[in-house]
Every structure is written in C-alpha cells, then in structure tokens.
N, C-alpha and C positions, 0 to 999 in steps of 0.2 A: 972100520968105524961102524959104530952101531947107532941107529936112529930109533928113537922111541916112537912106537905107534900106539894109538889108543885101542885097547881091547876091552872085552866085557869085564875083565877083572883088573883094569888099570893099564898103564902103558906097557907095551911089550917091545922087546928089541927087534929091529929088522936090519938086515944086512944092507950095505951100500954106503957110499960116502955121505957124510953129514955136512950140510952147507954151513958156511960161516955164520955165526949168530948175528942176527940183525941188531944193529946198534939203535937203541931207543933214544928218542929226543929227550933232552933234559926237561924236567917238569917246570913249567912256566908259572909265574905268579898268577894267582886267581883273583878275580874281581870280588868286590865286597859281597855281592849276592851270587850264590853259586849258579853257574850257567845251567840252563835247562837241559842241554844235550850232554852234560858231563864232561865236555872236552875243555882243555885248558884255554884260557883267553890269551890273546896275543899280548905282547909287551905293553905295559901300562904307558910307556912313552908315546905309543901310537895315539894320535889325536882321536877323540871320540867323534863319530859322525855327526854332521850338522843336523839340526832338528828336521825330522821327516825325510832325510836324505841318506844315501849310502846303503850298504848291505848289513846284514846281521853278522856281527863278529863274535858271537858268543862261542862258536866252535872253532875259531881260528887258532891254528897252531903255527909252527915255524915254517911249514911247507907253503907251497904256492896257494894263492887265493883261488878257491873253486866256488862258483855260484852255488848257493844253497839249493838243494833239490836237483842239482844237475845230474843227468844220467851218467856222466863221466866220472862222478865222484863216488868211489866205493864206500861201503858202509864203514864208518869209523875212520876214514882217511883224514889226514891232517887238513884242517881248513874247511872241512865239511860240517854241516849242521844237521843233526838228526831231525829237527823239527821242521825243516824246510822253510825257515824264515828268509824272505827276500829283502825286506827293508826293516830298519829299526822302527819301533813304535814312536808315534808323535808324542812329544812331551805335553803334558797338560799345562795350562797357564799357571805360572807361579811355582813350577816344580823345583826350579833351581833355588829360589829363595827358601822354599820349604826344606830342601836338603840342608841348606846352610843353617837354618834355624834348628833343625834336628841335631846337627853336629854340635851346635853351641849348647843346646839344652834339650836332651831327649824328651819326647812328649810323654813317654811312659814313666818317667821319673822326674816330676817337676822339682826344680831347684837344684838338680844334680849338676855339678860343675863339669865342663868338658873334659874328656879323658885325654891323657897324654898319649900321643901316637908315637911309639918307640919303633924305629926301623928294625931293631933287633927282634921285635915280636912279629915280624912278617906283615906289618901294616903300613909300610912306608908309602904305599901307593895312595893312601887316603889323603884327603885334603886336610891341611892344618885347620884348627878351629878358627872361625872368623871373629872379629871384634864385635861386641854387642852393637846392634843396629840402633842408631839414634832415631827418635821420632820427632818429626816436625810438629810443633804445637799448632801450626796453622792448618793441619790436615790430618789424615789418617794413614797415609802411606809411609812405610819405613824408608828412610833415606840415609845416605852416608853422611851428608852434611845438610844443614838447613840455614837459610838466611837469618840474620840476626833479627829481622823484623818479624819473623814468624814465632819467635820465642816469647810467649806471653805468660801472664800470671793467672792464677786461678781466681776467677771472679765469682763470688757467691750468687747463686740463683740463675746462672747462665745456662746450665744444663737442666736436668730433671729436678724434681723437688729435692731441695737440700743439697744439691751437688753443683759444682761449678764447672766451667769449661775453659780450656786454654784458648785464648783468643789472640789475634794480632795486636801488637802494640801499635798505638796510633803514631803515625810518622810525624815528624816535625814539619809543618807546612808553613811557609812564609806567608804572612798576611800582606795583602796589597794595601797600600796607604794612599788615600786621596787627600790632597791638601791645597790650600790657597797659596799662590805664588805671585811675586811681583811681575809686572809686565816686562821689565828689562832684565831677564834672567839669561844665564849662559845656556846655550843649546848644543854645545859641541859634542856632548855624549848622549844626547836625547833624540827621541823620535818626535817630530813635530806633527801633530794631527790637525788636518785642515778639512773642513766640510765643503762638499761640492754638490750643487743641485744638478738635476738633469739638464742637458744642453751645455754642460761644462761651465756653469755659472757659479762663481765662488759664493759661499755663504757669507752673510753679513759678518764683518769683523775679520775676514780672512783674505781680503782682496790683495793686500800687499804680499803676503806669503804665496798666494796662488799664482802671482805674476811670475814666479821663478819656475813654474812647472812647464815642461817642454810639450807643446801641443803635438808635435810629431810622435813623441814617446807615448802620450796618452792615446793617440789614434792607433798606434801600432799594437798597444796592449788591449784595445777594445774598451777602454774606460770611458763611460758616458755619464757618470754621476748617478747611476741608478742605485736604488737601495741594495744593500749587501755588497756592493762593489768596493774594493780597496786597491790601491796602487801605490807602491813605494817609488819615489822619484828623488833625484838629488836636490839639495838645498845648500846655499852658500854658507849658512851659519850652523844649521843642525846637522847631526850625523846622517839623518835621512828625513824626508818629508813623506808622510803617509796621507794620501788623499782618500777620503771615505765618502761614499755616495749617500746622499740624504733623500733621494727620490725627487718627486715632483714638487713637494712643498715642505716648508719648515714648520714643525710643531713638536710638542713634547715627545711624542712617540718616536718620531724619526730621529730626533737628537739622541734619545736614550739608546735606540737600536744602533745608531752610528758609533756611539761611544763603546758599546759592547763589541761591535765588529772591529773597531780600531785596536782595542786591547788584545784581542785574539790574534790580530795580524801583525802587531808590533814585534820586533826582534831585539829590542833593547830593554834593559831593566828600568830605564827612566823614560817617561812619556810626558810631553807638554802638549796640552790640547787647547785649541782655539774655539771649541764648540760652545763653551759657556758664553762667549761674546756674541752669540747670534742675536740676542735681544728679545727673546720670548720669556714669558713668565715661567718660572721653575726651571730655567736652563741649568743652573748649578745642581739642582736635585737630579735632573735628567742625566747629566754627565756623571754624577757620583754613582747613581744606581746602575747605569749602564756599565760603568767601569768595574765596579765591585761584583755585580751579579753576572755580567757577561764574561768576566775573567775567572769565574768560580770553577774549581776543579775538585772532584772528590777523589783523593789520592791515598786513602787509608790503606788500600790493599795493593797499590801499584809499586813496583820495584824500580821502574825507570824514572827519569827526571820529569818534571812538569813540562807541559806543552806551552803554557803561558809564561813568558819570560818577564813580564812587567812586574815590578815591585813598587814603583812610585809613579803616581799620576799627579801632575801639577796643573792646576787650573788658574791661570792668571786672571786677576780682577773678579774672582767669584764672590758670591754672597757667602760669607763664612758661616753664619748661623744656619742657613739653609743647607749648606754642604755638610755640616756636622750632624744635623738632624737626619738627613738622608743616609749618612754613613751608619748611624746607629740602627735605623730601621733595616738597612741592607744587611747588616751583620746578624740581625734577628732572622731575616729570611734565610741567610746562609746556615744558621743553626738548624732551622727546620729542614732545609735540604739535606744536611748531614744526617739527621735522624732518618729521613725517608730513604736515603741511599744505603744506609747500613743494613747488611743482610740480617734476617731474622735470627739466624743462629748466634749472632753476637749482640742481639738486642731483644732480650726476653722482657716480659712485662716488668719484672723486678728491676732489671738493669735500666730500662727506659724511665721508670719512675724515679730511680736514684739520680739519673742524669737530669731529668726535668726538675727535680727538687733542688739540685745544686744550681742550675741556671736561674731559677726563680728566686732562690735564696740570695744569690749574688746581686739581684736587682732590688733587694729589699722587700720582697713579697713573702708573706707568711704562708707556709706550705704544710699540708698534712698528706701523708701517704698511708692509705688504708690497705692493710694486708688482708689475706683471705678470711681470717677470723673476724676482723672488723667489718668486712663486707657482709659476712653472714650475720653478724650481730645487728647491722643496720637493715637487714632484710632486703638486700638488693638481689632478688631472685632471678631477674633476667640476666644480669651479669654473671652470676654463678652458673646459670644454665648454659650459657655459651662457653664458659671456661671448663665445664665438667669433663670434656673430652681431652683436655690438654694436661701433659705432665708438668707444665710450668704454671705456677699459681698466678691468679689475677692480682691486679693492683688497681687502686683508684687514687688519682692525684687531685687534691682539692686545694686551691690557692685563693687567697683573699688579698686584695690590694685596696687599702682604704686611705687615700691621701687627704690632707686637710683641704677644706673648701670644696669637696666633691658634692655636686648637687644631683647627679644622675648615677645610676647603678646599672651596669650591664653584666649579664652572665654569659660566659662563653663555654660551650660544651663541645668537646671534640671526640670523634670516633677513634678509638685506639686499638684496632685489631692488628697486633704485631705480625701475625701471618694468618692468612685466610685460605685454608684448604677447602672450605665449603662445608666442613663437618661431614656428617653421614650423607648429606646431599652433596657429594663431593664434586669438585670442579673437574673438568677435563684438563689434561696436561697442557694444552695450548693456552689455557687461561690462568695457570697457577704460578708461572715463573716470576711474575712481577707482583705477587700478592704481599710482598713486604711493604708495598705502598699503602696498604689499607689502614695504616695508622697516621696518615697524613693529617686528618682532621685534628687529632690530639696534638701533633707537632705544631700545627699552625696556631691553635688557640694559645698554647703555652708560649710560643715565640712572640705572638702579638702582645700578650700580657707583659712579657719582658720588655718589649719595645715601648709600650705605653708607660711602664714604670720608669724606664731609663730616660724618657723624654719629660717625665714629670707632669703628664697630662692630668688635670684635676677631675678624674672620673673614677668612681669605685668600680672595681672589676672582681668578679668571682669566676674562677676557672675550675671546670670539672672535666677530668679526662679519665674515663674508664679504660683500662688496658688489659687485654687478654689475647691469647691465641684462639682461633677457631679450628680445632683439630679433630681428627678421627681417633676415637678410643672406645674402650669397653664401657666407660661411663658417660659417653657423649649423649647429649640430648637427642632424642629420636623424633622424627616427624610424627606428629600427633600428640606430643607431650604438651602440658600446660605449665606456663611459668607465671610467677607472681612478682611483678616489679614492686619497687618501694612505694610507688603511688600510681594511681590510675588503674585502667582496666586490666584484667587478667588476659593472658595471651596464649592462644593455641598456635603452636609452631608447626606449620605445614612444610616449610622449607628451611633447613638449617643453614643454607647459604645466604639467607636474608637475615644475617645475624647483627649487622650494624645497627639497624633500627631497634633491636632488642637492648643492646647495651646503652644506646642513646636514650631509651625510655627511662632507664634507671638514672642516667646522667642528668636528664631534664628534671626528674623527680627530686634529685639531691639539690640541683641548682634552684629550683622553685622555692625550696625551704628558706633561701636567703632573701626572699622578697625583692627580686630585681625589677627594675623598670622595663627592661627589655631582655629577652633571651634569644641567643643566636647559637644554633648548632651548625657544625661544619663537619662534612663527611664525604668520603669517596663512597657514595651510597648505592647508586644504581647504574647498571649498564645502559638502561633506557635513556638516562640523561646523556651519557657518552654518545649514544647513537644519535640523539636529537641534536646536540650542539657541537659534536666533534671534539677534537683534541685541544682546541685553544680557547674555548669559551665555557665558562661555568654557569650553572643555572641557580636560581634561588626562588623560594616561595615565601610569601609574607602573609601574616594573619590579618593585616589591615593596610590600607594605602599609605599611611604615614610611615610605617616601618619599611615598606617597599621602596618608597622615595628616598629614605635615608640610605639604604644600600646602593641604590642607583647613583646617588650623588657622590657617595664615598668611593665607590669603585671607579667612577669617572675621574675624580681627583687623584686617585692612586694610580691610574693608568692600568687597571686590571680589568679584563673583559668579563662582565657578569650580565646575565640576561634574565629578566623576571619571567617566571612561568606561572600559569594560572592554577589556582587552588580550587579545583572543581568539586564542590561539596556533594554533588549528586553521585560521585563515584564512591562515597563512603560506604554505601550499603554493600559493595562488593567485598568488604572486609568483615562482614558479620560472620560470626562463628556459631555453630550449633552446640559447641562444648564450652567455650569460654566467652569472655566479653568481646574479644576481637581476635582475628587471626593475622599472622604476620605477612601474608601475601594474599593477593586477590584471587590468584589462580588463572587469571586471564593473560593474554599476550600483550594487551595494549594499555597505555597509560601507566606504566610501571613506576615512573618517577613521581607522578601525581599521587598515586595510591600510597607510595612510601611516605610522601610528605603528609598526607592525610592521617596516616598511622601516627607519625610523630606529633601532629597537632593535638592528638588526644592526651598527650602528656605535658602540654605547655601550660596547664593549670589555668587556662583562660587569660593568660598574660600576653602582651605584645610579643610576637615571636617571629623569627626568621630562620628558615632552613636553607643552608648553602650546600648544594651538591656539586662537588668539584671533581667528579669521577673522570672527566676528560682531561683537563689541563694540570692535574696534580702531578703527573709523570709524563715527561716529554720524550718522544722518540727522536727528536731532531734538535739541532742548535740553531737559534735565530735571535738576533738582537741581544737582550739581556737574559735570555733563557738558554740554558744548556741542557744536553741530554741528561735524563734522570729526574729526580725530584725537583720541583720548581718553587715550592713555598708559596704558591698562589693563594691569596686570601689574607696574608699577614698585613700587607700594606692597606688593604681595604678595611680591615678591622681597626687599624690604627687611625684611619680617617674617620671611622664611625665614632671612635672615642673622642677625637678632636671636635667633631660636630656636636656630640652630646655635651662637651665641655664648653661649647660656645666659641671655639677658636676658629 
C-alpha cells in the first residue's frame, strides 16, 4: 500500500500500510445565521437553551458535548467551538416578538408578504409565518386577542390636532334607583336598613325592627352603633337586616353618611331603608344623596363586575318631591365625577366640550363651543398662551340659561385644565399623576347649571368653561412672557404652573360681558389651600360680606364643607410686575391662596365676586359616607343652593 505524504512539489508516495479511511459524519442542517466557528449546528429538534442559560451550541456536532474552550477538546473536534463561548448571549427584551414580526413582514421590504418556507428548499427548520398580531385599541401593546370593551371607535380631536384616538367604549352601567315605597311592602328578597345610635339605641322609627337584633351577636361582632359601623343580622321578614351606625347624634350628615355606608355594605339588589323615618328635616334628601353618591362607582375601564350590588333603594313614607329633587342633583354630581375620573387621554378639550354641550343641550340650555379660531378672534390671549404648548387645541364652552321670571343673574366660571403637567415650569412626577383632576372646576359649574335647569329654578345662569391642556412643547409659554387677556391687566408669566388663574382671567372677562349680578369662579387652584384646609374642606374668598354670607349659607344647606378665607388687599403689591400690569405669582412662599384670589379679583370687573378653591376635596383618596375614592363633585350642590337662594326659594 502506498500512502501519500506532503512534499515540496505535492504529495509523494511512501511505503507502508495505509489506514482505513476515516468515515466523515453526515453534514447536519445549519441554522438560519451561519455559526461563527463554521461548525455544523446540532439537530434542529434539540431545544434551544433557555434565556441566559446553557452552553454555546454553535459548534455542536454529532459527537459528545465538550465544554467550549476545554483543553481536552482538540481544534476542530466535533462539539467544540473555536470562539470559546461558554454561555449563549442573553436575549434583549422583545427579541422573540421582533423575530416574529420580521418573519411576517421583513423590515427591509415594507409590504412584502411572508415567504413560503418549503422543506424541499432546505429551510424546514424555520418557523412558519405567524398570523398578523391584533392591536388592542385600549393600549399600545400587540396582543393575540383583546377584550371587546377595548375595541373603540375613532373619536375626532382625541389625539393630536386633526387626529382621533381609539378609546374604550363606555360600559353599560346600571343606574341605581331611589323611590318612595309604601310602609307595608314585601321584604322577603330585600335588605332592611336600620339606624342605630351609639350605646345600641335604635334610631327613631326603627324600634320595632331593632328588637329582632340579637344582643349577643352584636356584642360578639363588636358593633356599638358608632359611625361607619355596619352589621348584618337575621330578620324574620327580610332576607337580612343591616344595622348601620349613626354615631352619637342624629343629624343630616350622619343620616347621609349612614345611607352611603349601607348601600356599600348591602349584598342584595333591593334595599329598603328606615333612615328617612328618623324625623329630621331633609331626611329624604339625606337618604337619597347618601344612597346614590355613596353607591357611585366609576367602572368605565373595569373588566370585573361592580362591587355595589344594590339596584333599587326603597324609602317608605318619604317626601316624594324632596326625594326627586335630590335625585336630580345627585345625578348631576355623578356626571361631574365621571368627567373628573376619566383619564386625560380620553378627555381632550374638544371631547370634553362636546360632552358638556350635549349634557347642557339636553337640559334645555343654549350652548356655544368656541374653537381655536374663535378664541383667537375674541382675543383671549391668556387662554391661548396656556394652550400654546399642547398638541390638542383649546375650547371654550359658553352656556346661557334664561328662564321666565328670573330676577337674578349669576355667572359660573370653571377652570378646565384637562391635564396639568406644569408647562415649562414642570411638576415633579410625584405631583403629576392625578392632574386629570385639574378640570374639576369646569365639570362642577356645568353640572350645577344642568341641575339648576332640570329643577326649573328661576334664576338666569351664564356658564363659561375655558378648556385646555397645560403641556410642555416647543411653542409653550415661557417664564417671562407677557399675555394679554380679553379684559383687564396684562400678565407677566413667572411660573407656567400657575396657569389656572390665567385661563380664569379670560373666563371672568367673557362672563363679565354678560352683566351678571354675581360672578363665581370654581377651581382646583392652589396647593396652599390644600395645605391650609386639608382634604375635606374647600375654601372661598368673597369681594363683599353679602356674597360671603351667601356661600356660607348655601354650603351649610347643601352639607358641603366650605370655609371663608380673608382677602388681604395689603398683599396685592406682591403681584406688581416691572414688565406688565401684574404677574401671575408673588414669588414668596406664604399666602399663596390669598395672592391667587387677589389676582383673580383684578378681573372681576368690580362686580360682586366669589372665588371657590376646591383643591383639597375635589379628589378623595378614601371612601367615607357619600364620598368615594376619586372625583367628588364637591361644589355642585352648593351652587344649586346659591341659585335657590337668589331665586327666593
């Protein structure tokens, strides 16, 4: 046998037995990307290593697995890797989705259909093309399927200028109904609500029902009749009897809070309450407001069922007229809460103006919606200055209600910042998440006007609601800029986060042109007021004692906590500007709520004027009585009582 040896001029024969030729391993299928070491990849059926785990298999052949870089692995041996990889690279986030999208539509050829992967072409190891990924209209993530509630329609003006946005469809929500019922009604499928005072004393009108409550059971449960306490106990006629604590005394507030607590605690669709039989003035109104507002839930974006089970609240021997009026006002409060709770992404100025126009139109009120061109034509420079940084154009809602026999005229102006980022004087992240609430003032004045019209109160009402975002943008108003409102002093802007008073200056200017007898503005205006009065009390300033007394009396009748603050005119000089007539902030740390009110007073045109700062209670972090977490609608009932007082009711 002759064996070829390598010589200087090619192979040369040498004597000796020639070994049996080494049988080469069959060529294995290669991966989609050629391996770096040039060795064949192992069978495609072998599972790919988990993310960040396992060895590098780019050089694996049919032989035994040899650790990459091992001294025992000869160069080019099966299973060895020339590059010395020990572990596979960690995949970047979204890599798997990116690969699927590339197989469906290659990025370098937009619109190209996916190729047919024919096993005969040596590509059978590739994944088959995936079906096009659906997109959920309620978000931006690609999903395989999406709930029906997320599939929305395009709504003009919801996105940037001239574009719409896909939004959630509003879910069908059952309205709770409060009605008068006879005293001898069937209780077999109902929860019977009975009020209890501290010391386990039954409320007036509930003595006979309370006699069925087991004292041992109440003692074991720790029920003492304190406010916020509830306890379900057996009753011979009703499905269950719910004891609700009234606290130490019976008054309007305790009855309303007990009604709200009872609705949230009941576990049946039908509730019969004895609270209206307590015998105090306004008991029917207290039960109605407590039930409707305490049972409120904002469920537009929720996929699970409602927590409140109650659908019908029956009030034996109630005052039907009082109950019906309270129900109308409560539904207006609920409308304001819905607007405040809706995220800003689904409530642009144009969308909010459209919804407000529909609500007011249904109440028989004449409505105008001013677009950006009309706002510029009317020279509302302060509103345009705040809106300059936003991609969503501003709106102004102007409504007029002129009933027959009206002797007084009140103008309601509401701050409508649909989202407040602070502008170029941007807020910190800790204070921005709830800034959808900054349109509460506009929501409240519109809801109050709807309630006034639905009740037929004979007082003329003008509503002005300037609506805009306060956003960061290339065209945003800069600190140091000067704005010209429609009426009143020119404004030097030192802090773009003090934007509410700017749009209210234009709002008050528009309202003053209607010659009202009284002007009231409502706004979530200052953090200083929130610090001063906390989460549950709103403050107000009045230009004269008579206007201040009007708000004090109305808020007391409505059961909404308002506290009058002093309008210290000596602080006005802190708003003097070297460039314009006035600056929008004083620059000092103290008295911020007062200086904000003094700023607005400059645009009241010398008329009787009230400024209501609801920065604290406009949005609640907890549930209590007739208040639930989220927007509260505080101020609606007070403004309705103001109208009633002006009408002489």
